[in-house]
Structures are given as C-alpha cells and as structure tokens.
C-alpha positions as CSV (number, residue, x, y, z in Angstrom):
1,M,-76.4,-22.3,-58.9
2,G,-73.8,-20.1,-57.2
3,T,-74.2,-16.8,-55.5
4,A,-73.9,-13.8,-57.9
5,P,-70.9,-11.5,-57.4
6,A,-71.5,-8.4,-55.4
7,V,-70.0,-6.3,-58.2
8,E,-69.4,-7.6,-61.8
9,A,-68.1,-5.7,-64.8
10,R,-67.8,-7.3,-68.3
11,D,-66.0,-5.6,-71.2
12,L,-66.9,-2.2,-69.8
13,V,-66.2,0.8,-72.1
14,K,-66.8,4.5,-71.6
15,V,-65.8,6.9,-74.3
16,Y,-66.1,10.7,-73.9
17,R,-66.2,12.7,-77.1
18,T,-65.0,16.3,-77.1
19,A,-66.4,18.9,-79.4
20,W,-63.0,20.4,-79.9
21,R,-61.1,18.5,-82.6
22,R,-63.7,15.7,-82.2
23,R,-61.3,13.8,-79.9
24,E,-62.3,10.5,-78.1
25,I,-61.2,9.9,-74.6
26,R,-61.5,6.2,-73.4
27,A,-62.1,6.6,-69.7
28,L,-62.8,2.8,-69.5
29,D,-61.3,0.5,-72.0
30,G,-62.6,-3.1,-71.7
31,V,-62.7,-3.3,-67.9
32,S,-63.7,-6.8,-66.6
33,F,-63.5,-8.0,-63.0
34,S,-65.8,-9.2,-60.2
35,V,-66.0,-8.9,-56.4
36,E,-67.4,-11.7,-54.4
37,P,-70.0,-11.1,-51.6
38,G,-68.4,-10.4,-48.2
39,T,-65.1,-9.3,-49.7
40,T,-63.1,-6.2,-48.8
41,F,-62.0,-4.9,-52.2
42,G,-59.7,-2.0,-53.1
43,L,-59.8,-0.3,-56.5
44,L,-56.5,1.5,-57.1
45,G,-54.9,3.6,-59.8
46,P,-53.3,7.0,-60.5
47,N,-55.4,10.1,-61.2
48,G,-57.2,9.7,-64.5
49,A,-57.0,5.9,-64.4
50,G,-60.8,5.5,-64.7
51,K,-61.6,4.6,-61.0
52,T,-64.3,7.3,-60.5
53,T,-65.8,6.7,-63.9
54,F,-66.1,3.0,-63.0
55,V,-67.9,3.8,-59.7
56,K,-70.2,6.3,-61.4
57,T,-71.1,3.6,-64.0
58,L,-71.8,1.1,-61.3
59,L,-74.1,3.7,-59.6
60,S,-75.7,4.5,-63.0
61,S,-74.9,8.2,-62.9
62,V,-72.8,7.5,-66.0
63,H,-74.0,5.3,-68.8
64,P,-71.4,3.0,-70.5
65,T,-70.6,3.1,-74.2
66,A,-70.4,-0.7,-74.2
67,G,-70.3,-3.6,-71.7
68,T,-72.3,-4.2,-68.6
69,T,-72.1,-3.9,-64.8
70,R,-74.2,-5.8,-62.3
71,V,-74.7,-5.6,-58.5
72,F,-75.6,-8.9,-56.9
73,G,-76.6,-10.2,-60.4
74,V,-78.9,-7.2,-61.1
75,D,-78.2,-4.8,-64.0
76,S,-76.8,-1.7,-62.4
77,R,-78.9,0.6,-64.6
78,T,-82.0,-0.4,-62.7
79,P,-83.2,1.1,-59.4
80,E,-83.3,-2.4,-57.8
81,A,-79.6,-2.7,-58.2
82,R,-79.0,0.5,-56.2
83,R,-81.2,-0.3,-53.2
84,P,-78.6,-2.5,-51.4
85,I,-75.8,0.1,-51.9
86,G,-74.4,2.5,-49.4
87,Y,-72.2,5.2,-50.9
88,L,-69.8,7.8,-49.5
89,P,-68.4,10.0,-52.4
90,E,-65.2,11.9,-52.3
91,N,-65.5,15.6,-51.4
92,H,-69.1,15.1,-50.4
93,R,-71.3,18.0,-49.4
94,F,-74.1,18.0,-46.8
95,P,-76.3,20.9,-46.1
96,T,-74.5,22.8,-43.3
97,Y,-77.7,23.9,-41.5
98,F,-78.6,20.3,-40.7
99,T,-77.5,18.7,-37.4
100,G,-75.8,15.4,-37.6
101,A,-78.9,13.6,-36.5
102,G,-81.1,15.7,-38.8
103,M,-79.0,14.9,-41.8
104,L,-79.1,11.2,-41.1
105,D,-82.9,11.4,-40.6
106,L,-83.2,12.9,-44.1
107,Y,-81.0,10.3,-45.8
108,G,-82.8,7.5,-43.9
109,S,-86.1,8.8,-45.2
110,L,-84.8,9.0,-48.7
111,S,-83.7,5.4,-48.3
112,G,-87.2,4.3,-47.5
113,M,-86.8,3.8,-43.8
114,D,-89.8,4.5,-41.6
115,S,-89.6,6.9,-38.7
116,R,-89.5,4.3,-36.0
117,E,-86.6,2.5,-37.7
118,R,-84.7,5.8,-38.2
119,K,-85.2,6.8,-34.6
120,R,-83.5,3.5,-33.5
121,R,-80.8,3.5,-36.1
122,I,-79.5,7.1,-35.9
123,P,-78.3,7.1,-32.3
124,E,-76.7,3.7,-32.9
125,L,-74.8,5.0,-35.9
126,L,-73.7,8.3,-34.3
127,D,-72.3,6.3,-31.4
128,L,-70.6,3.9,-33.8
129,V,-68.7,6.7,-35.6
130,G,-67.9,8.5,-32.3
131,L,-70.3,11.5,-32.8
132,A,-73.0,10.8,-30.2
133,Q,-72.2,14.1,-28.4
134,W,-72.4,16.0,-31.7
135,A,-75.8,14.7,-32.7
136,D,-77.6,18.1,-32.2
137,V,-74.7,20.3,-33.5
138,R,-75.0,21.8,-37.0
139,I,-72.8,20.1,-39.6
140,G,-71.3,23.5,-40.5
141,K,-69.3,23.3,-37.2
142,Y,-67.9,19.8,-38.0
143,S,-64.2,19.3,-38.7
144,K,-63.1,17.5,-41.9
145,G,-62.6,14.3,-40.0
146,M,-66.0,14.6,-38.4
147,L,-67.6,15.1,-41.8
148,Q,-66.0,11.9,-43.1
149,R,-67.4,10.0,-40.1
150,V,-70.9,11.4,-40.4
151,G,-70.6,10.6,-44.1
152,L,-69.8,7.0,-43.3
153,A,-72.9,6.9,-41.0
154,Q,-75.0,8.2,-43.9
155,A,-73.7,5.4,-46.1
156,L,-74.6,2.9,-43.5
157,I,-78.0,4.2,-42.5
158,H,-80.1,1.6,-44.4
159,R,-77.9,-1.4,-43.6
160,P,-76.5,-1.8,-47.1
161,R,-75.1,-5.1,-48.4
162,L,-72.6,-3.3,-50.6
163,L,-70.7,-0.3,-49.2
164,I,-68.8,1.9,-51.7
165,L,-66.4,4.3,-50.2
166,D,-64.4,6.9,-52.2
167,E,-61.4,8.1,-50.2
168,P,-63.1,7.4,-46.8
169,T,-60.1,8.5,-44.7
170,D,-59.3,11.7,-46.6
171,G,-58.5,14.5,-44.1
172,V,-58.9,12.1,-41.1
173,D,-56.1,12.1,-38.5
174,P,-54.3,8.8,-37.7
175,V,-56.5,8.0,-34.7
176,G,-59.6,8.7,-36.8
177,R,-58.3,6.4,-39.6
178,I,-57.8,3.6,-37.1
179,H,-61.3,4.2,-35.8
180,I,-62.8,4.0,-39.3
181,R,-60.8,0.9,-40.1
182,K,-62.1,-0.8,-37.0
183,I,-65.7,0.1,-38.0
184,L,-65.2,-1.4,-41.4
185,Q,-63.5,-4.5,-40.0
186,G,-66.6,-5.0,-37.8
187,L,-68.8,-4.7,-40.9
188,E,-66.7,-7.2,-42.7
189,G,-67.6,-9.8,-40.1
190,T,-71.3,-9.3,-40.9
191,G,-71.0,-10.2,-44.5
192,V,-71.1,-6.6,-46.0
193,T,-69.1,-6.2,-49.2
194,I,-66.8,-3.2,-48.9
195,F,-65.6,-1.6,-52.1
196,L,-62.9,0.9,-51.4
197,N,-61.6,3.5,-53.9
198,S,-58.5,5.1,-52.3
199,H,-55.0,6.6,-52.8
200,M,-54.0,5.5,-49.3
201,L,-52.2,2.4,-50.3
202,S,-51.1,1.6,-46.8
203,E,-54.7,1.7,-45.6
204,V,-55.8,-0.6,-48.5
205,E,-53.0,-3.0,-47.8
206,L,-54.0,-3.2,-44.1
207,F,-57.7,-3.7,-44.8
208,C,-58.5,-5.1,-48.2
209,R,-58.3,-8.8,-49.2
210,D,-58.5,-8.2,-52.9
211,V,-57.4,-5.4,-55.2
212,A,-57.5,-4.3,-58.8
213,I,-55.1,-1.7,-60.2
214,M,-56.3,0.4,-63.1
215,H,-54.2,2.4,-65.5
216,K,-55.4,4.4,-68.5
217,G,-58.8,2.9,-68.4
218,K,-57.7,-0.8,-68.2
219,V,-57.3,-3.3,-65.4
220,A,-53.5,-3.7,-65.3
221,L,-53.4,-6.2,-62.4
222,S,-55.9,-7.9,-60.0
223,G,-55.9,-10.5,-57.3
224,S,-55.5,-11.0,-53.6
225,V,-53.2,-8.6,-51.7
226,R,-51.4,-11.6,-50.0
227,E,-50.6,-13.3,-53.3
228,L,-49.7,-10.1,-55.3
229,T,-47.3,-8.8,-52.6
230,S,-45.5,-12.1,-52.1
231,D,-42.2,-12.3,-53.9
232,K,-42.2,-16.1,-53.2
233,G,-38.7,-15.8,-51.8
234,Y,-36.9,-16.0,-48.5
235,R,-34.6,-13.6,-46.6
236,L,-31.9,-15.1,-44.4
237,T,-30.4,-12.8,-41.7
238,I,-27.2,-13.6,-39.9
239,P,-24.6,-11.7,-37.8
240,A,-22.0,-10.2,-40.2
241,E,-19.1,-9.0,-38.1
242,A,-15.9,-9.8,-40.0
243,P,-14.3,-11.8,-37.2
244,M,-17.5,-14.0,-36.9
245,L,-18.3,-14.6,-40.5
246,P,-16.0,-17.3,-42.1
247,E,-14.8,-16.3,-45.6
248,G,-15.8,-19.6,-47.0
249,L,-19.4,-19.2,-45.7
250,R,-19.6,-15.7,-47.0
251,A,-18.5,-16.8,-50.5
252,K,-21.0,-19.7,-50.5
253,L,-23.9,-17.5,-49.4
254,E,-23.1,-14.8,-51.9
255,S,-22.7,-17.2,-54.8
256,T,-26.2,-18.7,-54.2
257,S,-28.3,-15.7,-53.2
258,A,-30.1,-13.3,-55.5
259,H,-29.3,-10.3,-53.3
260,T,-26.9,-9.5,-50.4
261,G,-26.6,-6.6,-48.1
262,A,-25.0,-5.8,-44.8
263,R,-26.1,-3.2,-42.3
264,N,-25.4,-2.5,-38.6
265,G,-23.5,-5.8,-38.2
266,V,-26.2,-7.9,-39.8
267,A,-26.2,-9.4,-43.3
268,S,-29.3,-10.3,-45.3
269,Y,-29.3,-12.8,-48.1
270,H,-32.3,-13.2,-50.4
271,F,-33.1,-16.6,-52.0
272,T,-35.7,-17.2,-54.6
273,T,-36.4,-20.8,-53.7
274,R,-37.0,-22.8,-50.5
275,D,-34.2,-25.3,-51.4
276,A,-31.7,-22.5,-51.8
277,A,-32.7,-21.0,-48.4
278,N,-32.4,-24.5,-46.8
279,Q,-28.9,-25.0,-48.3
280,A,-27.8,-21.7,-46.9
281,I,-29.0,-22.7,-43.4
282,D,-27.2,-26.0,-43.8
283,A,-24.0,-24.1,-44.7
284,C,-24.4,-21.8,-41.6
285,R,-24.8,-24.9,-39.3
286,E,-21.8,-26.6,-40.9
287,A,-19.7,-23.5,-40.2
288,R,-21.3,-23.2,-36.7
289,H,-22.5,-19.7,-37.5
290,P,-25.7,-18.4,-35.8
291,V,-28.8,-17.5,-37.8
292,E,-30.9,-14.5,-36.8
293,A,-34.0,-15.1,-38.9
294,L,-35.4,-16.8,-42.0
295,E,-38.6,-15.2,-43.3
296,P,-40.6,-15.1,-46.5
297,T,-40.2,-11.8,-48.4
298,R,-43.1,-9.5,-49.4
299,S,-43.4,-6.4,-51.4
300,T,-45.5,-3.5,-50.1
301,L,-48.6,-2.7,-52.0
302,E,-47.0,0.7,-52.9
303,E,-44.0,-1.0,-54.5
304,L,-46.4,-3.3,-56.5
305,F,-48.5,-0.3,-57.5
306,I,-45.5,1.6,-58.8
307,R,-44.1,-1.4,-60.7
308,T,-47.5,-2.1,-62.3
309,V,-48.1,1.5,-63.4
310,D,-44.6,1.9,-64.7
311,S,-44.7,-1.4,-66.7
312,S,-48.2,-0.6,-68.0
313,T,-46.9,2.9,-69.1
314,T,-43.9,1.3,-70.8
315,A,-46.0,-1.3,-72.6
316,G,-48.3,1.5,-73.8
317,E,-45.5,3.5,-75.2
318,R,-44.2,0.6,-77.2
C-alpha cells in the first residue's frame, strides 16, 4: 500500500449563495488534484480563481458543498488532519504587544508543545529567520518583512509535515526573499511538503517542483514546472553579419525553422524537433559557418500562466 498524498482533493465544489437575486457563485467547481509528500507545490491563479477558498476548505474553516479534501489520507474536516499542518496566512495579524519570542511561545503552547520543547525551539527558529536580536522586541516595532519572517517561524514552531504558505514573500525585499527561499529549500531536504499560494510567479518558478493553475474555480492546468515550461524545441544561435552568413545557408535555415530573428549581429532560429536542429547544424558545418549555441527552449512560468488563463477565458466565453 502506497503512501497517502500530503494533500488530496476530489471533485471539490463550493457554492456561495447570495441573498440578493438568489445568485450562486461557484468558488470551486469540481477541483481535483493531489500533492505528493515531500513536494514543493505552487497553487496559482488570478484574483477570484478560488485559491484562498481551496486553502480554507483544506483547513476546514470553510465547508465544501460537495467533494472531499484529505491531508495525509485523513479527512480534512477532522482535528487530526490539521495537527501536522503549519500555516502562514496572507495579511496575518499578531498581537502587537507581544515580543517575537512571546508570540512564538503562545503559538507553540496552542500547538501542544510543552514548555521545555518551546524553550529549545524558539531561539532556534528566531535564529533561522534572522530575528535572534529582535526576540525581546515588541512585534509592533517590526517591519513588514520582519513580520513575514516571524510569521514563518510561527508556522514552523511545531515541526509540521505540511507547510501552507499564502504569499510568504509579500512585502519582503529581494534579500529577504532569497533568505526565505533558502529556508524553504532547507525544509524541502527534510521531507516537509510545502504548499505555496502566491502571485510571485518568478518565486514559484525558482522554488516549486509542481504547480496547478486555477481559473474561475477550476484547475485549468497542472503538472511539473519543468515539463509545463518546456516548449520541446531548440534554439540555434549563429553570427549573422551579412558578409559572414552565406545566402544559401540563410535561405535553408529560414525555410526549416519555425521562427527567426536577428539582433546585435546574432541570428536565432527556433526548431520544433531535434532532427530539424541537427540538419541546421549540418548545414552550418557544410557552409563552414560558426555556431554560437544550441539550447532547448523554455517558456517562463509567467508566459504559461497568461496563456492558460487567456485560453481558459476564451473557452468559457464560447
């Protein structure tokens, strides 16, 4: 018997009904996907796509209209399912009269940790997030970036197996984002499953292994970042100065490539298959023309996101 997914949703539906005109809003519309243990997973989508509703359903603060969610095989509506979860919500609010250490002590106690364990764990976490010198300073004096980092420490206090982060680098400067990313990468090596809900597509692309893109309450696309952003093509780059590039070679390359472009004395040719790229290299060698580079092409996650949302919107309109 295999290991249960860290997160699993099956045919999840959430319908909100408004009193005015008795309208129905389908925040989640048949959502199904799973996240394997130890995976770094990104949930993406425009505002109103259903991401926050999904997370709230997983945490049982919102009850589904239909369908199920499970955490490590346990029905997410039960308290047992929430014990292994660490959660950092977006726009979180901590009591400003607490010090950083005092706030972590409170949340550790609420998580069932005894005083000895909290005493060991709190300095360790504050050092991890770079706030050791701020342990006895009231949270009301923390910057936005510091609040995000102490919030991450709060989510990690009880050593969760599943870490759910909603916009964890919001308001954090570039150095702070790199610091948080390194912390999360360290956790990844310990087997913690990290579920990231973020609008920072570049951060997700750098960190997450798998993603799901939601739009209008549905999963529009899901899979590994590497596979989804690969165009399965090749880009050949060669010097393009007119005296150097034989006309016959230019014509042959342009007739077999899917895309051409020249810039700063360098020409790029895009080929959709390996055979076509190899034929182009053979043509360059035959013409004794140098080759700068041959590399597989990839889309950015942002380009994939925009294409997916646009195509989903067009399909919905039809």
